[in-house]
N, C-alpha and C positions, 0 to 999 in steps of 0.2 A: 504494500500500500504506500509506503514511504517513497518508493521508486516512482510512483505515479504522481503523488502530491508535490514532492520537492521541485521537480522541473516547472510545475505550474506556479508555485510560490516564487521561484527564481524569476520566471518570466514576468510576473506582476511586479516584482522588486525592480527589475531593469526598466520596464515600461513606465511605471508610475512613480518611481522614486529616483532612479539614476538620471532619467531624462528630464526631470522636473526643473524647469527654468522659467524665466520671464515669458518666453514665447509660448510655452505650454500653458502658463497661467492666462495669457492673452487668448489663447485658443479656447480654453474653458469658459472665459468670460464671453467671448464671441458666441460660442455655442449656446450659452445660457440666454443671451439676448435674442438669438435666432429662435430658440425654443419658446420664448415669451410670446412671440407672435401667434403661435398656436393656442396658447393659454388665453390671450386676449380675444382671439376669434371665437374660441369655445364659450367663454363667459358671455360675450356679446350675443351669440346665437342662443344660448340657454335663456338669457333674459328676454330676448325677442320671441322665443319659441319658433324661430325659423333661422335658416342659414344667413349669417351676416358677416361681412368683411369690413370691419371698421378701419378708419384711416390709420389708427395706431398700429394695425397689422402691417401696413406698408412701411411705416417708420421703423418698427422693430426689424422688419425684413431688411431695410436699407442699412441700418446701423449694424445689426448682427452680420449680415452678408458682407458689408464693407470690412469689418474686423476679420471675418473668416477669410476674405480675399487677401488681406495683408498677411495673415498667418500662412495661407497657402503659398504666397510668393516667397516668404521667408523659408518655408519648408521645401520650396522648389518642386511642388507637386502639380504637374501639368493638368491632370484630370480635375483636381480641386480648383485650380486657378480658372480653368475654362468654365466649370460649373458655376462658381460664384460670380465670375465676370458676367456671364449671360444673365444670371439672376439680378445683378445690380441694374442692368439696362431695363429689365422688366419692372423692377420696383420704382425706379426713377420715372419711367413712362406712366405707370399707374398714378403716382403722386402728381405728375404733370396734368393728366387727364382730370383728376379730382379737383385740382386748383382751377383749371379752365372751366369746369362745370360750376364751381362755386362762384367764379367771377361772372359767368353768364347769368346765373340765378340772381346775383346781386344787381346786375344791370337791368334785368327784367323787373325786379322789385322797385326800381327807381322810377 
């Protein structure tokens, strides 16, 4: 049993303790921000009793995705860089569309 458990314990030590540095902490912070978007969306949907995507979802997406993009660049991970980079374009575009919609609504109200 020890022969099975010890390599796993060693792997966790190397991955979560030896590699722990400021970049890993940034990565965890970024992932937490990115995860918050789902929490915000879920709470908003539960309150409305329908599927809702609040503006905060897009801001958490942009902030968390931006930090994850920086983290991915530092780690030189091309898959992660491409994935987060494409996401950032989508998040910015959605915020742009929301801002345009609000400006148009304000203009109509005047």
